[in-house]
DRENDO-578353 format. One line per field, with one value per residue (C-alpha): residue number from 0; x, y, z. Coordinates in Angstrom, 3 decimals, always signed. Each point is the difference from the previous one (the first is absolute). Layout:
BEGIN
num: c(NUM / ...) $
X: c(X / ...) $
Y: c(Y / ...) $
Z: c(Z / ...) $
//
This chain:
BEGIN
num: c(0 / 1 / 2 / 3 / 4 / 5 / 6 / 7 / 8 / 9 / 10 / 11 / 12 / 13 / 14 / 15 / 16 / 17 / 18 / 19 / 20 / 21 / 22 / 23 / 24 / 25 / 26 / 27 / 28 / 29 / 30 / 31 / 32 / 33 / 34 / 35 / 36 / 37 / 38 / 39 / 40 / 41 / 42 / 43 / 44 / 45 / 46 / 47 / 48 / 49 / 50 / 51 / 52 / 53 / 54 / 55 / 56 / 57 / 58 / 59 / 60 / 61 / 62 / 63 / 64 / 65 / 66 / 67 / 68 / 69 / 70 / 71 / 72 / 73 / 74 / 75 / 76 / 77 / 78 / 79 / 80 / 81 / 82 / 83 / 84 / 85 / 86 / 87 / 88 / 89 / 90 / 91 / 92 / 93 / 94 / 95 / 96 / 97 / 98 / 99 / 100 / 101 / 102 / 103 / 104 / 105 / 106 / 107 / 108 / 109 / 110 / 111 / 112 / 113 / 114 / 115 / 116 / 117 / 118 / 119 / 120 / 121 / 122 / 123 / 124 / 125 / 126 / 127 / 128 / 129 / 130 / 131 / 132 / 133 / 134 / 135 / 136 / 137 / 138 / 139 / 140 / 141 / 142 / 143 / 144 / 145 / 146 / 147 / 148 / 149 / 150 / 151 / 152 / 153 / 154 / 155 / 156 / 157 / 158 / 159 / 160 / 161 / 162 / 163 / 164 / 165 / 166 / 167 / 168 / 169 / 170 / 171 / 172 / 173 / 174 / 175 / 176 / 177 / 178 / 179 / 180 / 181 / 182 / 183 / 184 / 185 / 186 / 187 / 188 / 189 / 190 / 191 / 192 / 193 / 194 / 195 / 196 / 197 / 198 / 199 / 200 / 201 / 202 / 203 / 204 / 205 / 206 / 207 / 208 / 209 / 210 / 211 / 212 / 213 / 214 / 215 / 216 / 217 / 218 / 219 / 220 / 221 / 222 / 223 / 224 / 225 / 226 / 227 / 228 / 229 / 230 / 231 / 232 / 233 / 234 / 235 / 236 / 237 / 238 / 239 / 240 / 241 / 242 / 243 / 244 / 245 / 246 / 247 / 248 / 249 / 250 / 251 / 252 / 253 / 254 / 255 / 256 / 257 / 258 / 259 / 260 / 261 / 262 / 263 / 264 / 265 / 266 / 267 / 268 / 269 / 270 / 271 / 272 / 273 / 274 / 275 / 276 / 277 / 278 / 279 / 280 / 281 / 282 / 283 / 284 / 285 / 286 / 287 / 288 / 289 / 290 / 291 / 292 / 293 / 294 / 295 / 296 / 297 / 298 / 299 / 300 / 301 / 302 / 303 / 304 / 305 / 306 / 307 / 308 / 309 / 310 / 311 / 312 / 313 / 314 / 315 / 316 / 317 / 318 / 319 / 320 / 321 / 322 / 323 / 324 / 325 / 326 / 327 / 328 / 329 / 330 / 331 / 332 / 333 / 334 / 335 / 336 / 337 / 338 / 339 / 340 / 341 / 342 / 343 / 344 / 345 / 346 / 347 / 348 / 349 / 350 / 351 / 352 / 353 / 354 / 355) $
X: c(+0.003 / +1.306 / +0.468 / -2.904 / -2.406 / +1.231 / -0.770 / -3.400 / -0.848 / +1.068 / -2.202 / -2.962 / +0.566 / +0.215 / -3.196 / -1.875 / +1.164 / -0.989 / -3.434 / -0.584 / +1.024 / -2.441 / -2.962 / +0.757 / -0.022 / -3.326 / -1.461 / +1.268 / -1.168 / -3.520 / -0.701 / +1.417 / -1.760 / -0.034 / +3.167 / +0.476 / +2.733 / +2.745 / +0.289 / +3.147 / -0.069 / +0.260 / -0.046 / -2.948 / -0.770 / -2.553 / -2.916 / -2.419 / -3.267 / -2.615 / -3.313 / -1.985 / +2.422 / -0.511 / -3.580 / -0.124 / +2.317 / -2.108 / -3.181 / +1.422 / +1.233 / -3.505 / -1.756 / +2.742 / -0.405 / -3.732 / +0.233 / +2.545 / -2.297 / -2.770 / +2.257 / +1.731 / -2.777 / +0.797 / +3.592 / +0.832 / +1.305 / +3.418 / +0.563 / +3.107 / +0.423 / -3.730 / -0.896 / -1.391 / +1.651 / -0.732 / +2.415 / -0.601 / +1.756 / +1.417 / +0.940 / +2.298 / -1.655 / -1.774 / -2.683 / -1.993 / -3.660 / -0.547 / +0.919 / +3.661 / +1.993 / +1.269 / +2.807 / +1.500 / +0.142 / +3.227 / +2.001 / +1.460 / -0.722 / +0.826 / -2.073 / +0.003 / -2.974 / +0.311 / +3.879 / -0.812 / +1.421 / -1.939 / +1.014 / -2.543 / -0.514 / -1.031 / -3.567 / -0.377 / +0.181 / +2.664 / +2.168 / +1.574 / +3.838 / +0.719 / -2.450 / +1.091 / -2.080 / -3.412 / -2.901 / -2.026 / -3.743 / -3.201 / -1.928 / -3.152 / -1.778 / +0.783 / -0.824 / -3.421 / -1.245 / +2.269 / +1.226 / +2.497 / +0.196 / +3.771 / +0.550 / +3.482 / +1.361 / -1.394 / +2.481 / -1.952 / -0.380 / -2.762 / -0.477 / -2.933 / -0.137 / -0.256 / -3.573 / -3.001 / -2.615 / -3.208 / -2.776 / -2.764 / +1.786 / -0.423 / -3.595 / -0.528 / -0.994 / +2.961 / -1.392 / +2.847 / +1.966 / +2.702 / +0.356 / +3.552 / -0.101 / +1.228 / -2.434 / +2.265 / +0.149 / +3.385 / +1.804 / +0.785 / -3.368 / -2.488 / -0.991 / +0.457 / -2.571 / -1.931 / -0.894 / +3.572 / +0.965 / -2.813 / +0.789 / -1.181 / -0.543 / -1.839 / -0.213 / +2.493 / -0.260 / +0.303 / +0.824 / +1.275 / +3.703 / +0.537 / +2.295 / +0.260 / -0.723 / +0.259 / -2.847 / +2.334 / +1.843 / -0.840 / -1.657 / +2.157 / -0.395 / +1.278 / -2.587 / -2.724 / +0.116 / +1.587 / -1.132 / +3.621 / +2.787 / +3.340 / +0.850 / -2.686 / -0.206 / +3.207 / -1.585 / -0.672 / -2.844 / -3.761 / -1.309 / -3.505 / -1.871 / -0.696 / +0.879 / +3.613 / -0.449 / -3.344 / +1.699 / +2.892 / -1.604 / -3.768 / -0.455 / +0.403 / +0.884 / -0.042 / -3.117 / -2.225 / +1.902 / -0.909 / +1.396 / -2.372 / +0.211 / -0.372 / -2.780 / -2.117 / -1.334 / +2.712 / -1.331 / +1.058 / +1.034 / -1.570 / +1.817 / -1.831 / +3.097 / +1.898 / +3.388 / +2.773 / +2.727 / +3.164 / +2.179 / -1.935 / +1.418 / -1.148 / -2.448 / -1.385 / -1.312 / +1.001 / +0.524 / -2.588 / +0.632 / +2.373 / -0.390 / +2.988 / -0.542 / +2.590 / -2.253 / +0.921 / -3.780 / -1.305 / +2.525 / -1.027 / -3.565 / +0.591 / +1.905 / -2.518 / -2.853 / +2.064 / +0.595 / -3.790 / -1.091 / +2.431 / -1.329 / -3.666 / +0.721 / +1.687 / -3.098 / -2.301 / +1.951 / -0.225 / -3.772 / -0.558 / +1.887 / -1.882 / -3.330 / +0.886 / +1.080 / -3.366 / -1.907 / +1.907 / -0.772 / -3.641 / -0.375 / +1.660 / -2.166 / -3.539 / -2.563 / -1.892 / -3.590 / -2.409 / -2.321 / -3.332 / -2.006 / -3.470 / -3.142 / +0.679 / +3.065 / +2.425 / +2.798 / -0.714 / +2.008 / -0.871 / -2.281 / -2.575 / -2.729 / -1.835 / -3.697 / -1.860) $
Y: c(+0.036 / +3.185 / +3.090 / +1.725 / -2.689 / -0.271 / +3.816 / -0.520 / -2.834 / +2.127 / +3.031 / -2.359 / -1.518 / +3.469 / +1.101 / -2.963 / +0.745 / +3.647 / -0.952 / -2.473 / +2.710 / +2.507 / -2.568 / -0.421 / +3.581 / +0.417 / -2.510 / +1.827 / +3.293 / -1.044 / -0.046 / +3.638 / +1.642 / +0.329 / -0.435 / +2.496 / +0.002 / +2.743 / +0.202 / -2.252 / -3.501 / -2.468 / +3.062 / +0.205 / +2.480 / -0.114 / +2.181 / +0.887 / -2.288 / +1.390 / +1.284 / -3.157 / -2.209 / +1.886 / +0.077 / -3.931 / -0.512 / +2.444 / -1.807 / -3.305 / +1.252 / +1.364 / -3.191 / -1.943 / +2.331 / -0.310 / -3.941 / +0.300 / +2.261 / -2.572 / -2.997 / +1.363 / +1.993 / -1.804 / +1.341 / +3.528 / +2.569 / +1.552 / +3.443 / +0.484 / +3.267 / +0.630 / -3.571 / -2.764 / -3.579 / -3.144 / -2.888 / -3.217 / -3.449 / +0.158 / +3.561 / -0.801 / +2.378 / +3.355 / +0.362 / +3.251 / +0.449 / +3.475 / +2.266 / -0.399 / +2.119 / -2.064 / +2.510 / -0.635 / -3.696 / -0.002 / +1.630 / -2.287 / +1.031 / -1.675 / +0.405 / -1.512 / -1.229 / -1.577 / -0.622 / -1.730 / +1.496 / +0.002 / +0.985 / +1.065 / -2.123 / +1.118 / -1.053 / +2.469 / -2.501 / -0.455 / -3.083 / -0.829 / -0.340 / -2.229 / -2.930 / -1.219 / +2.967 / -1.246 / -0.102 / -3.091 / +1.288 / -1.566 / -2.324 / +1.780 / -3.222 / -1.374 / +3.006 / +0.661 / -3.629 / -2.023 / -2.274 / +0.253 / -2.588 / +0.015 / -0.777 / -0.526 / +1.001 / +3.436 / +2.799 / +2.300 / -0.446 / -2.285 / +1.247 / -1.612 / +2.992 / +2.412 / -0.842 / +2.327 / +0.101 / -1.931 / +2.567 / -2.736 / -0.847 / +3.474 / -0.176 / -3.294 / -1.752 / -2.046 / -3.500 / -1.447 / -2.665 / +0.011 / +3.935 / +0.925 / +3.723 / +1.354 / -0.012 / +2.101 / +3.599 / +1.433 / +3.412 / -1.338 / -1.027 / +2.148 / +3.449 / +2.984 / +0.787 / +3.202 / +0.536 / -0.107 / +2.490 / +2.522 / -0.001 / -3.052 / -3.737 / -1.533 / -3.635 / -2.138 / -2.766 / +2.229 / -1.865 / +2.876 / +1.198 / +3.054 / +1.766 / +3.698 / +0.991 / +3.367 / +1.303 / +1.542 / -3.326 / -2.365 / -3.240 / -2.890 / -1.989 / -3.470 / +0.114 / +1.490 / -2.475 / -2.985 / +0.364 / -0.126 / +2.370 / -1.322 / +3.316 / -0.196 / +2.838 / +1.584 / +0.593 / +3.623 / -0.369 / -0.515 / -3.566 / +0.032 / -2.068 / +2.637 / +0.451 / +1.569 / +1.449 / +1.657 / +1.437 / +1.518 / +1.319 / -0.076 / -2.499 / -3.726 / -1.659 / -3.574 / -1.785 / -1.608 / +1.358 / -1.843 / +2.554 / +2.484 / +3.758 / +2.935 / +1.606 / -3.096 / -1.186 / -2.390 / -3.231 / -0.369 / -3.122 / -0.514 / -2.190 / -2.881 / -1.857 / +2.258 / -1.567 / +2.097 / +1.277 / -1.182 / +2.647 / +2.872 / +1.500 / -1.326 / +2.761 / -0.149 / +3.576 / +2.935 / +3.228 / +2.736 / +2.653 / +2.778 / +3.447 / +0.860 / +3.544 / +1.303 / +1.780 / -0.884 / +0.597 / -2.355 / -2.782 / +0.541 / -0.281 / -3.256 / -1.535 / +0.795 / -1.395 / -3.276 / -0.324 / +0.526 / -2.421 / -2.762 / +0.457 / -0.173 / -3.205 / -1.506 / +0.872 / -1.418 / -3.289 / -0.144 / +0.682 / -2.596 / -2.566 / +1.104 / -0.409 / -3.354 / -1.221 / +1.126 / -1.798 / -3.205 / +0.431 / +0.503 / -2.928 / -2.291 / +1.076 / -1.415 / +1.813 / -2.360 / -0.682 / -0.335 / -3.017 / -0.343 / -3.020 / -0.164 / -1.459 / -3.010 / -0.612 / +0.850 / +2.714 / +3.009 / +3.258 / +3.234 / +0.994 / -2.495 / +1.760 / -1.944 / +0.491 / -0.220) $
Z: c(+0.136 / -1.122 / +2.295 / -1.759 / +0.658 / +3.564 / +0.588 / -1.582 / +2.343 / +2.945 / -1.010 / -0.386 / +3.459 / +1.500 / -1.710 / +1.369 / +3.609 / -0.582 / -1.296 / +3.064 / +2.328 / -1.606 / +0.251 / +3.564 / +0.715 / -1.705 / +2.340 / +3.112 / -1.351 / -0.434 / +3.688 / +0.437 / -3.044 / -3.936 / -2.061 / -2.763 / -2.810 / +0.211 / -3.836 / -0.266 / -0.676 / +2.976 / +2.528 / +2.310 / +2.765 / +3.167 / -0.342 / +2.777 / +0.212 / -2.400 / +1.191 / -1.232 / +1.687 / +3.367 / -0.321 / -0.587 / +3.192 / +2.060 / -1.047 / +0.959 / +3.212 / +0.907 / -0.727 / +2.153 / +2.999 / -0.030 / -0.077 / +2.789 / +2.092 / -0.196 / +0.394 / +3.149 / +1.531 / +3.353 / +0.220 / +1.551 / -2.447 / +0.012 / -1.324 / -2.159 / -1.964 / +0.154 / -1.420 / +2.080 / +0.204 / +1.806 / +1.061 / -1.633 / -0.069 / +3.631 / -0.526 / -2.865 / -2.339 / +0.144 / -2.801 / -0.686 / +0.588 / -0.999 / -2.851 / -1.166 / -2.429 / -2.769 / -0.744 / +3.419 / -0.124 / -1.991 / +2.650 / +2.535 / +3.581 / +3.320 / +3.227 / +3.386 / +1.897 / +3.502 / -0.674 / -3.172 / -3.322 / -3.192 / -3.512 / -2.654 / -3.106 / -3.569 / +0.651 / +2.828 / +2.828 / +2.558 / +0.672 / +3.320 / -0.191 / +2.954 / -0.133 / +3.732 / +1.226 / -1.377 / +2.403 / +0.212 / -0.560 / +1.103 / -2.188 / -0.924 / -0.682 / +3.396 / +1.748 / -1.608 / -0.137 / +2.461 / -2.956 / -2.740 / -2.803 / -0.207 / +3.713 / +0.872 / -3.541 / +0.200 / -0.146 / +2.445 / +3.839 / +1.513 / +3.614 / +1.948 / +2.259 / -2.812 / -1.328 / -0.644 / +2.585 / -0.651 / -0.060 / +0.376 / +3.375 / +1.323 / -0.866 / +1.783 / -3.143 / -0.991 / +0.071 / -2.074 / +1.762 / -2.613 / -0.101 / -1.065 / +0.802 / +3.386 / +2.931 / +2.305 / -0.233 / +0.106 / -0.916 / -3.492 / -0.942 / +1.976 / -1.013 / +2.200 / +2.746 / -1.124 / +3.795 / +1.033 / -2.633 / +0.750 / +3.762 / +2.085 / -0.248 / +2.921 / -1.346 / +1.897 / -2.576 / -3.074 / -3.134 / -1.716 / +0.097 / +2.307 / -2.570 / -0.385 / -3.642 / -1.479 / -2.041 / -2.491 / -0.698 / -2.779 / -0.009 / +0.426 / -3.237 / +1.304 / +2.822 / -2.012 / -2.836 / +1.598 / +3.646 / +1.501 / +0.697 / +0.968 / +1.774 / +2.429 / +2.437 / -1.374 / -3.292 / -0.532 / -2.413 / +0.988 / +0.413 / -1.450 / -2.321 / -2.548 / -3.784 / -0.154 / -3.581 / +1.101 / +3.065 / -1.894 / -3.150 / +0.599 / -2.974 / -0.203 / -3.395 / +1.357 / -1.618 / +2.607 / +2.867 / +3.220 / +2.460 / +1.310 / -1.206 / +2.548 / -2.177 / +0.290 / +3.328 / +0.973 / +1.667 / +3.632 / +1.498 / +3.338 / +2.411 / +1.804 / +1.090 / +2.316 / -0.507 / +1.651 / -2.203 / +1.859 / -1.530 / +1.853 / +3.177 / +3.356 / +0.829 / -3.475 / +0.548 / -2.049 / +1.871 / -0.497 / -2.663 / +1.251 / -1.630 / -2.061 / -1.023 / +2.365 / +2.488 / +3.575 / +1.097 / -2.593 / +1.039 / +3.661 / -0.786 / -2.193 / +2.770 / +2.693 / -2.342 / -0.596 / +3.775 / +0.810 / -2.770 / +1.363 / +3.358 / -1.192 / -1.753 / +3.003 / +2.089 / -2.523 / -0.051 / +3.849 / +0.069 / -2.555 / +1.965 / +3.110 / -1.780 / -1.279 / +3.498 / +1.464 / -2.664 / +0.657 / +3.606 / -0.379 / -2.204 / +2.379 / +3.015 / +0.454 / +1.945 / +2.708 / -0.633 / +2.908 / +0.181 / +1.535 / +0.818 / -1.639 / +1.090 / -2.099 / +2.244 / -2.886 / -0.010 / -2.306 / -0.999 / +1.599 / -2.777 / +1.504 / +1.759 / +2.909 / -0.156 / +3.179) $
//
């Protein structure tokens, strides 16, 4: 082979390698935006994403966020740069559930939540960098029904003490001998006592949790939807069985939502089984409301009223105990009856009148 042929073969090989590298670059650049020719052969330059491409990506993001909002409605929201996210797959990912700008998804960003570092992906979600910091979440099927088809192979946690409370049991109408829900009210599955939050709860066997909830706080989504909250009394959100979407925005996009809405008359669950919530304090009584306006005279008035009411309740209990003791004594005593001998020689009671 002559030297000219060798040079020709070398040029062909270099041209094939260059063409291969160009094809690989095209595949990589498709994810970043459109590719436009710069006017020279085999030379390409990166252009900004065109408006139609951004519109398509934004539309896909909006559909995905709406789907996530419905699928993960039982998870509390995390605010990141004005957008709301939720933790999924044992806190290994953060997915958006509200409007997300498609133009900002290409920028890599790192955030830290509870000593866990995440990095943003091109899809807009965040991925956990250290998988050893994953948190094992509760299985929603085991929590809401008491059973899980995967059993021991389930990747989520099955805790017998973390089951939703049987509402039929509180009503006294649970006749199912094989009921798999919890029949024991705790701070994790029992809603907050409204009487305790308004000032005073006199029920010593109150089944509701004596937890202070702020009226400005949002509804705890895991508790409202699944009936369980792993944080219990330390949770800063409200533990109520109401629709969290309606509570936040005033509208509910969930079709056939089974949770009550505040605008409608929410059904009240009357308790017939007074099962004591063991997580409440020993006294089981909330202090009376104290005035917080800063006026010393008002605070003194509230303190005197609270002392007077407490003493009145104490006296009422004492009087009720005395009356119950008197009724028991009167029932035990029997009045003697006089007996008279009648003309027939038989004994009669004092209502017998002897006629002469």
